C-alpha positions as semicolon CSV with decimal commas, in nm:
position;residue;x (nm);y (nm);z (nm)
1;M;-0,013;-0,001;0,022
2;D;0,284;0,254;0,095
3;L;0,440;0,194;-0,326
4;I;0,044;0,267;-0,479
5;V;0,044;0,612;-0,230
6;L;0,401;0,652;-0,330
7;G;0,306;0,617;-0,714
8;F;0,039;0,894;-0,662
9;E;0,324;1,099;-0,453
10;T;0,567;1,117;-0,761
11;L;0,232;1,151;-0,972
12;A;0,070;1,456;-0,787
13;S;0,380;1,702;-0,909
14;P;0,228;1,982;-1,111
15;M;0,432;1,950;-1,378
16;V;0,387;1,588;-1,380
17;A;0,038;1,553;-1,359
18;L;0,060;1,892;-1,670
19;M;0,248;1,609;-1,898
20;L;0,022;1,309;-1,843
21;V;-0,280;1,557;-1,946
22;I;-0,115;1,703;-2,251
23;G;-0,049;1,314;-2,335
24;V;-0,405;1,200;-2,301
25;F;-0,511;1,525;-2,524
26;A;-0,268;1,482;-2,761
27;G;-0,304;1,068;-2,826
28;M;-0,667;1,130;-2,839
29;I;-0,652;1,416;-3,126
30;V;-0,319;1,204;-3,337
31;G;-0,546;0,874;-3,248
32;S;-0,816;1,044;-3,471
33;I;-0,642;1,070;-3,740
34;P;-0,673;0,756;-4,002
35;G;-0,363;0,585;-4,048
36;I;-0,150;0,774;-3,772
37;N;-0,139;0,460;-3,555
38;D;-0,049;0,409;-3,145
39;N;0,312;0,272;-3,283
40;I;0,347;0,565;-3,473
41;A;0,203;0,838;-3,186
42;F;0,401;0,642;-2,930
43;A;0,746;0,701;-3,156
44;V;0,684;1,076;-3,273
45;F;0,673;1,153;-2,872
46;I;0,914;0,986;-2,790
47;P;1,202;1,223;-2,889
48;F;0,974;1,488;-2,673
49;S;1,079;1,340;-2,409
50;F;1,522;1,351;-2,389
51;S;1,534;1,627;-2,231
52;M;1,249;1,548;-1,972
53;P;1,280;1,442;-1,585
54;P;1,108;1,080;-1,642
55;E;0,881;1,056;-1,394
56;Q;0,758;1,406;-1,660
57;A;0,842;1,157;-1,936
58;L;0,665;0,879;-1,906
59;A;0,378;1,032;-1,767
60;L;0,327;1,170;-2,081
61;M;0,429;0,837;-2,254
62;V;0,168;0,642;-2,075
63;G;-0,088;0,952;-2,181
64;V;-0,047;0,887;-2,563
65;Y;-0,048;0,493;-2,505
66;C;-0,397;0,561;-2,296
67;A;-0,581;0,756;-2,541
68;A;-0,480;0,680;-2,901
69;A;-0,675;0,357;-2,917
70;S;-1,010;0,615;-2,848
71;G;-0,881;0,881;-3,044
72;G;-0,985;0,619;-3,294
73;A;-1,321;0,567;-3,288
74;I;-1,415;0,923;-3,329
75;P;-1,359;0,866;-3,725
76;A;-1,448;0,501;-3,741
77;I;-1,772;0,639;-3,595
78;V;-1,827;0,948;-3,792
79;I;-1,706;0,841;-4,160
80;K;-1,602;0,467;-4,108
81;V;-1,245;0,503;-4,098
82;P;-1,082;0,391;-3,826
83;G;-0,867;0,600;-3,722
84;T;-0,607;0,339;-3,478
85;A;-0,588;-0,070;-3,558
86;S;-0,776;-0,105;-3,284
87;S;-1,105;0,050;-3,393
88;L;-1,170;-0,147;-3,709
89;L;-1,469;-0,332;-3,542
90;T;-1,616;-0,006;-3,377
91;A;-1,646;0,118;-3,777
92;E;-1,954;-0,168;-3,828
93;D;-2,153;-0,118;-3,577
94;G;-2,051;0,234;-3,492
95;N;-2,082;0,350;-3,841
96;A;-2,392;0,208;-3,888
97;M;-2,503;0,374;-3,578
98;A;-2,416;0,766;-3,708
99;R;-2,634;0,672;-4,028
100;K;-2,897;0,609;-3,817
101;G;-2,903;0,965;-3,679
102;F;-2,739;0,883;-3,350
103;A;-2,379;0,930;-3,421
104;G;-2,363;1,104;-3,021
105;R;-2,502;0,714;-2,860
106;A;-2,271;0,540;-3,066
107;L;-1,976;0,827;-2,935
108;S;-2,070;0,754;-2,657
109;I;-2,105;0,454;-2,614
110;A;-1,717;0,422;-2,791
111;I;-1,554;0,664;-2,480
112;T;-1,732;0,477;-2,170
113;S;-1,695;0,181;-2,344
114;S;-1,320;0,293;-2,310
115;V;-1,281;0,398;-1,997
116;V;-1,445;0,158;-1,783
117;G;-1,269;-0,170;-1,949
118;G;-0,926;0,112;-1,921
119;V;-0,985;0,177;-1,578
120;L;-1,117;-0,219;-1,496
121;S;-0,732;-0,295;-1,675
122;S;-0,572;-0,038;-1,462
123;I;-0,676;-0,158;-1,088
124;V;-0,575;-0,491;-1,187
125;L;-0,197;-0,392;-1,273
126;L;-0,248;-0,180;-0,945
127;L;-0,304;-0,505;-0,732
128;F;-0,176;-0,823;-0,944
129;A;0,135;-0,701;-1,201
130;P;0,319;-0,952;-1,041
131;S;0,086;-1,254;-0,959
132;L;-0,006;-1,191;-1,343
133;A;0,368;-1,210;-1,469
134;K;0,401;-1,540;-1,383
135;V;0,079;-1,685;-1,569
136;A;0,263;-1,488;-1,850
137;L;0,605;-1,631;-1,813
138;R;0,400;-1,992;-1,941
139;F;0,336;-1,904;-2,300
140;G;0,576;-2,019;-2,523
141;Y;0,512;-2,133;-2,890
142;V;0,286;-2,430;-2,808
143;E;0,056;-2,197;-2,584
144;N;0,078;-1,856;-2,841
145;F;0,019;-2,137;-3,123
146;A;-0,305;-2,218;-2,967
147;L;-0,390;-1,863;-2,888
148;A;-0,388;-1,824;-3,239
149;I;-0,617;-2,068;-3,302
150;L;-0,864;-2,031;-3,070
151;G;-0,855;-1,630;-3,190
152;L;-0,914;-1,775;-3,563
153;S;-1,187;-2,028;-3,410
154;S;-1,370;-1,670;-3,292
155;V;-1,432;-1,621;-3,670
156;V;-1,735;-1,833;-3,606
157;G;-1,885;-1,594;-3,410
158;L;-1,865;-1,324;-3,729
159;L;-1,990;-1,579;-4,033
160;R;-2,355;-1,547;-3,972
161;G;-2,512;-1,646;-4,232
162;N;-2,276;-1,767;-4,532
163;V;-2,029;-1,929;-4,331
164;I;-1,840;-2,119;-4,654
165;K;-1,816;-1,688;-4,799
166;G;-1,637;-1,588;-4,438
167;A;-1,433;-1,925;-4,420
168;I;-1,288;-1,777;-4,794
169;A;-1,233;-1,465;-4,613
170;A;-1,016;-1,580;-4,350
171;I;-0,823;-1,854;-4,597
172;I;-0,719;-1,486;-4,810
173;G;-0,637;-1,279;-4,441
174;L;-0,402;-1,611;-4,417
175;L;-0,296;-1,639;-4,773
176;V;-0,163;-1,224;-4,780
177;A;0,021;-1,277;-4,452
178;N;0,220;-1,490;-4,612
179;V;0,387;-1,241;-4,865
180;G;0,746;-1,122;-4,788
181;F;1,003;-1,293;-4,604
182;S;0,922;-1,728;-4,496
183;P;1,020;-1,705;-4,099
184;V;1,140;-2,042;-4,161
185;T;1,340;-2,049;-4,470
186;G;1,462;-1,737;-4,477
187;F;1,353;-1,651;-4,871
188;P;1,076;-1,424;-5,002
189;R;0,766;-1,543;-5,152
190;Y;0,461;-1,377;-5,361
191;T;0,699;-1,085;-5,322
192;F;0,655;-1,086;-5,806
193;G;1,043;-0,911;-5,772
194;N;0,857;-0,608;-5,589
195;V;1,104;-0,494;-5,295
196;N;0,865;-0,325;-5,155
197;L;0,683;-0,632;-5,100
198;I;1,006;-0,832;-4,936
199;E;0,893;-0,739;-4,594
200;G;0,567;-0,847;-4,637
201;I;0,227;-0,611;-4,735
202;P;0,241;-0,272;-4,531
203;F;0,029;-0,291;-4,233
204;V;-0,135;0,030;-4,193
205;P;-0,187;0,072;-4,521
206;L;-0,400;-0,250;-4,592
207;L;-0,644;-0,180;-4,342
208;V;-0,695;0,237;-4,406
209;G;-0,764;0,127;-4,721
210;L;-0,946;-0,181;-4,670
211;F;-1,179;0,072;-4,472
212;G;-1,090;0,380;-4,528
213;I;-1,097;0,405;-4,938
214;A;-1,371;0,154;-4,894
215;A;-1,554;0,407;-4,702
216;M;-1,497;0,606;-4,987
217;F;-1,629;0,428;-5,212
218;D;-1,964;0,355;-4,971
219;L;-2,025;0,754;-4,922
220;M;-1,999;0,765;-5,372
221;T;-2,240;0,544;-5,427
222;D;-2,504;0,695;-5,100
223;I;-2,366;1,063;-5,407
224;F;-2,544;0,811;-5,686
225;R;-2,791;0,674;-5,487
226;D;-2,946;1,056;-5,355
227;R;-2,881;1,202;-5,699
228;R;-3,043;0,935;-5,887
229;A;-3,326;0,970;-5,658
230;A;-3,329;1,354;-5,718
231;K;-3,276;1,417;-5,358
232;E;-3,027;1,696;-5,273
233;V;-2,748;1,602;-5,202
234;T;-2,662;1,741;-4,761
235;G;-2,428;1,726;-4,504
236;L;-2,365;1,458;-4,290
237;P;-2,649;1,327;-4,020
238;E;-2,626;1,550;-3,723
239;I;-2,420;1,431;-3,402
240;G;-2,712;1,393;-3,177
241;S;-2,760;1,387;-2,802
242;L;-2,415;1,239;-2,632
243;R;-2,652;1,086;-2,289
244;L;-2,673;0,790;-2,283
245;P;-2,966;0,579;-2,057
246;K;-2,916;0,413;-1,790
247;G;-3,104;0,156;-1,957
248;L;-2,833;0,141;-2,151
249;M;-2,555;0,151;-1,983
250;R;-2,732;-0,170;-1,732
251;R;-2,774;-0,361;-2,064
252;L;-2,375;-0,331;-2,158
253;A;-2,239;-0,365;-1,754
254;P;-2,177;-0,683;-1,830
255;V;-2,033;-0,624;-2,194
256;W;-1,772;-0,420;-2,042
257;A;-1,616;-0,667;-1,792
258;G;-1,632;-0,907;-2,020
259;S;-1,395;-0,682;-2,297
260;A;-1,210;-0,613;-2,005
261;A;-1,158;-0,929;-1,875
262;I;-1,036;-1,083;-2,241
263;G;-0,851;-0,788;-2,270
264;N;-0,652;-0,833;-1,984
265;V;-0,575;-1,142;-2,001
266;I;-0,441;-1,110;-2,369
267;G;-0,280;-0,791;-2,294
268;M;-0,063;-0,932;-2,083
269;L;0,078;-1,249;-2,307
270;P;0,364;-1,145;-2,507
271;G;0,264;-1,125;-2,897
272;A;-0,083;-1,118;-2,895
273;G;-0,141;-0,813;-2,898
274;M;-0,472;-0,540;-2,894
275;L;-0,596;-0,676;-3,270
276;M;-0,649;-1,011;-3,099
277;A;-0,801;-0,927;-2,799
278;I;-1,086;-0,687;-2,993
279;F;-1,148;-1,007;-3,231
280;L;-1,197;-1,253;-2,876
281;A;-1,443;-0,927;-2,689
282;Y;-1,673;-0,888;-3,024
283;D;-1,717;-1,304;-3,108
284;Q;-1,862;-1,328;-2,718
285;A;-2,065;-1,029;-2,723
286;A;-2,204;-1,112;-3,075
287;R;-2,329;-1,438;-2,916
288;R;-2,475;-1,263;-2,615
289;F;-2,644;-1,009;-2,848
290;R;-2,790;-1,293;-2,999
291;R;-2,905;-1,504;-2,728
292;L;-3,111;-1,240;-2,543
293;Y;-3,161;-0,957;-2,808
294;E;-3,152;-1,027;-3,173
295;G;-3,487;-1,078;-3,355
296;K;-3,707;-0,842;-3,095
297;P;-3,862;-0,473;-3,209
298;D;-3,685;-0,161;-3,228
299;E;-3,343;-0,356;-3,268
300;A;-3,059;-0,357;-3,485
301;E;-2,928;-0,663;-3,687
302;W;-2,559;-0,710;-3,551
303;G;-2,343;-0,524;-3,772
304;N;-2,553;-0,270;-3,833
305;G;-2,540;-0,079;-3,576
306;A;-2,602;-0,287;-3,214
307;P;-2,434;-0,126;-2,918
308;E;-2,296;-0,443;-2,809
309;G;-2,068;-0,407;-3,149
310;I;-1,953;-0,091;-3,011
311;A;-1,886;-0,123;-2,640
312;A;-1,690;-0,493;-2,693
313;P;-1,421;-0,366;-2,853
314;E;-1,353;-0,047;-2,747
315;A;-1,322;-0,214;-2,365
316;A;-1,096;-0,493;-2,491
317;N;-0,886;-0,236;-2,650
318;N;-0,842;-0,020;-2,395
319;A;-0,826;-0,316;-2,151
320;V;-0,548;-0,369;-2,354
321;T;-0,268;-0,072;-2,341
322;A;-0,283;-0,082;-1,932
323;S;-0,229;-0,464;-1,876
324;S;0,036;-0,475;-2,138
325;M;0,276;-0,313;-1,941
326;V;0,255;-0,649;-1,646
327;P;0,545;-0,842;-1,799
328;L;0,714;-0,547;-1,945
329;L;0,695;-0,381;-1,574
330;S;0,780;-0,705;-1,360
331;L;0,989;-0,915;-1,596
332;G;1,078;-0,662;-1,926
333;I;0,899;-0,865;-2,145
334;P;0,638;-0,589;-2,382
335;G;0,317;-0,763;-2,437
336;N;0,292;-0,574;-2,767
337;S;0,432;-0,394;-3,035
338;T;0,389;-0,045;-2,872
339;S;0,438;-0,156;-2,472
340;A;0,784;-0,240;-2,654
341;L;0,842;0,093;-2,784
342;F;0,818;0,208;-2,362
343;I;1,126;-0,016;-2,335
344;G;1,266;0,236;-2,518
345;A;1,171;0,526;-2,335
346;L;1,264;0,381;-1,990
347;A;1,628;0,338;-2,146
348;I;1,629;0,719;-2,311
349;H;1,607;0,765;-1,899
350;G;1,903;0,461;-1,788
351;M;1,595;0,247;-1,663
352;V;1,588;-0,130;-1,779
353;P;1,229;-0,283;-1,708
354;G;1,229;-0,606;-1,493
355;P;1,184;-0,686;-1,158
356;L;1,499;-0,411;-1,077
357;L;1,314;-0,112;-1,195
358;F;1,095;-0,163;-0,816
359;S;1,377;-0,205;-0,645
360;Q;1,619;0,088;-0,818
361;H;1,400;0,294;-0,945
362;G;1,013;0,236;-0,736
363;N;0,888;0,515;-0,718
364;I;0,908;0,594;-1,127
365;A;0,797;0,248;-1,171
366;W;0,475;0,277;-0,951
367;M;0,415;0,614;-1,085
368;I;0,386;0,474;-1,370
369;I;0,099;0,214;-1,275
370;V;-0,064;0,466;-1,091
371;A;-0,051;0,687;-1,392
372;F;-0,276;0,448;-1,610
373;L;-0,580;0,420;-1,373
374;V;-0,557;0,855;-1,389
375;A;-0,506;0,903;-1,755
376;N;-0,770;0,666;-1,814
377;L;-0,988;0,898;-1,556
378;V;-0,883;1,167;-1,744
379;M;-0,895;1,069;-2,086
380;W;-1,289;1,107;-2,006
381;P;-1,384;1,446;-1,961
382;I;-1,101;1,527;-2,263
383;A;-1,285;1,289;-2,467
384;W;-1,603;1,488;-2,497
385;V;-1,440;1,814;-2,595
386;V;-1,227;1,618;-2,843
387;I;-1,597;1,528;-2,982
388;R;-1,757;1,803;-2,983
389;T;-1,486;1,982;-3,186
390;V;-1,386;1,679;-3,430
391;S;-1,688;1,597;-3,441
392;K;-1,908;1,890;-3,520
393;S;-1,601;1,981;-3,770
394;I;-1,692;1,686;-4,010
395;F;-1,982;1,697;-3,969
396;A;-2,030;2,054;-4,123
397;I;-1,882;1,901;-4,460
398;P;-2,103;1,790;-4,701
399;K;-2,110;1,480;-4,865
400;E;-1,951;1,529;-5,175
401;A;-1,642;1,752;-5,007
402;M;-1,631;1,456;-4,777
403;V;-1,536;1,216;-4,999
404;G;-1,190;1,419;-5,065
405;V;-1,143;1,478;-4,762
406;I;-1,148;1,057;-4,673
407;A;-0,961;1,032;-4,988
408;L;-0,637;1,289;-4,837
409;L;-0,652;1,128;-4,530
410;C;-0,630;0,801;-4,626
411;L;-0,344;0,888;-4,865
412;M;-0,156;1,100;-4,616
413;G;-0,204;0,824;-4,369
414;A;-0,064;0,535;-4,594
415;Y;0,187;0,738;-4,717
416;S;0,338;0,854;-4,368
417;D;0,363;0,495;-4,289
418;G;0,737;0,469;-4,430
419;A;0,686;0,730;-4,616
420;N;0,629;0,515;-4,942
421;T;0,443;0,633;-5,212
422;F;0,385;0,210;-5,299
423;N;0,210;0,224;-4,962
424;M;-0,034;0,438;-5,131
425;W;-0,124;0,191;-5,406
426;V;-0,170;-0,024;-5,130
427;A;-0,446;0,147;-5,022
428;I;-0,599;0,184;-5,334
429;V;-0,622;-0,151;-5,447
430;A;-0,734;-0,274;-5,084
431;G;-0,994;-0,027;-5,080
432;V;-1,053;-0,151;-5,388
433;V;-1,101;-0,496;-5,318
434;A;-1,312;-0,436;-4,973
435;Y;-1,547;-0,283;-5,196
436;G;-1,598;-0,539;-5,438
437;M;-1,608;-0,777;-5,116
438;R;-1,838;-0,614;-4,989
439;L;-2,076;-0,618;-5,296
440;A;-2,026;-0,976;-5,307
441;K;-2,154;-0,987;-4,923
442;I;-1,812;-1,184;-4,803
443;P;-1,766;-1,016;-4,448
444;L;-1,412;-0,864;-4,386
445;G;-1,371;-0,939;-4,036
446;P;-1,222;-1,285;-4,090
447;A;-0,962;-1,170;-4,319
448;I;-0,824;-0,885;-4,085
449;L;-0,861;-1,212;-3,818
450;G;-0,629;-1,428;-4,096
451;L;-0,394;-1,164;-4,172
452;V;-0,277;-1,073;-3,826
453;L;-0,261;-1,399;-3,676
454;G;-0,083;-1,541;-3,973
455;P;0,222;-1,480;-3,905
456;Q;0,243;-1,549;-3,491
457;L;0,035;-1,900;-3,691
458;E;0,319;-1,963;-3,911
459;S;0,604;-1,889;-3,677
460;S;0,498;-2,095;-3,304
461;L;0,377;-2,408;-3,527
462;N;0,717;-2,401;-3,637
463;N;0,908;-2,368;-3,350
464;S;0,645;-2,572;-3,190
465;L;0,727;-2,818;-3,391
466;T;1,076;-2,785;-3,431
467;I;1,117;-2,850;-3,020
468;S;0,892;-3,123;-3,021
469;G;1,064;-3,276;-3,315
470;G;0,771;-3,300;-3,567
471;N;0,520;-3,390;-3,283
472;W;0,225;-3,262;-3,364
473;L;0,037;-3,390;-3,035
474;V;0,220;-3,207;-2,812
475;F;-0,035;-2,844;-2,866
476;L;-0,332;-3,150;-2,698
477;D;-0,036;-3,226;-2,422
478;P;-0,261;-3,193;-2,079
479;V;0,042;-3,267;-1,892
480;S;0,321;-3,085;-2,073
481;H;0,128;-2,820;-2,164
482;P;-0,240;-2,782;-1,979
483;I;-0,294;-2,461;-2,132
484;A;-0,277;-2,507;-2,484
485;A;-0,501;-2,828;-2,473
486;G;-0,728;-2,585;-2,346
487;M;-0,762;-2,356;-2,579
488;M;-0,759;-2,637;-2,870
489;L;-1,027;-2,794;-2,688
490;A;-1,178;-2,437;-2,604
491;S;-1,115;-2,382;-3,004
492;A;-1,304;-2,733;-3,090
493;L;-1,625;-2,613;-2,883
494;L;-1,647;-2,234;-3,056
495;W;-1,705;-2,460;-3,377
496;I;-1,867;-2,787;-3,217
497;V;-2,157;-2,571;-3,074
498;P;-2,295;-2,430;-3,337
499;V;-2,320;-2,699;-3,565
500;V;-2,523;-2,894;-3,311
501;M;-2,738;-2,604;-3,220
502;N;-2,813;-2,510;-3,598
503;F;-2,889;-2,885;-3,655
504;R;-3,113;-2,893;-3,348
505;G;-3,312;-2,586;-3,437
506;R;-3,347;-2,719;-3,820
507;R;-3,482;-3,106;-3,633
508;E;-3,752;-2,893;-3,415
């Protein structure tokens, strides 16, 4: 308890607290710019911390890290262009709700979910960091492969309607993930002699195209449809009220708790990442929605404005931010790519994450932990200011002008990831493909999941089989790898249970 008080005392310094607030505000703004993901935002602000005292610099970094993921929900909801990759699922139900005239409610759900998920994760970090770090140590190659299989199995929750098309989309994502150097042989694959593809298809431009450029095509379709119907082409709908009804908050409370729990678990596992957390949370929320609300009067369809579709990924992505610091601060093992950048921020000021950090720089270590809790609380009022300014500005733009704005933001975001014009072509091609998939009613979610999990699946499988001497049963060994065996069993159930339930329904 004394150590927690020490952390609060360090954070209570006026300049340290000011840096935390500035970091939250800056992270929210940067996160709302399509293409500038949390990695880029974090990397941009590291140079500003060189000349600062360590406690001020790290408070700034914590603020940026926490808020960047939340800021991405703003353009995702307003114009269906995710500001960060962690908001890609929010764009589906969030933008659908905005198109129905409830943009304010969608934004309010997103921000509230982010704050709730972040606060719950920060409390877990505050109270259980050392014990949770021991769990993270038990994850090796075998467990990481089983975790990737579990993540891919969550695609079942996204395959409502045509399972075959969804499975094809997931396979396409896995194939695209194979472009570039092979982790097994070291030779490039499917590059066709293009040096820009040696390290794989750039991820940020790909996401910008799949969502941003495709959203531009959707908006153009709306404009042409309005003109064909002799309607006046106006601006986007009004933002509406930001107030959340108490009944809706009670309804979303279990979703927030479950999604935060998933984010906490996934965040502390090295290499799992934020995207796996949001897909698993989204899948569980979809199952709950279909069990309790689907088909009822005045209820939107899943993927077309369901509040749970906004709450689940937003609560999960902010839960990952704090929990990813569990293995980093306790063991020196980063939970994801952004928390890995935190090692650089610590190294700049002569600190090494791990057990010695708490003994040699206890006030800084506990200040970081406390700062995650405070940053999420501060983010709430700051988010309303950003929403009111950024969103209202966007809604005031006419639809025809918005097409050009979206195209400019997407191409700038794609180019900024490596300052390469090739990335702009990647975004354009990805946008055309995504729009074609939408017309063919092929779900995009499974393709994204396959794209994200492909590299982890391949490298973990190869390393696991190398260590086990080619024994495939190592993934089902309940004695040596009980966690992996449990996750493989859960994956099998995710596929079997819906089939059995569907079969029973048809018999009845």
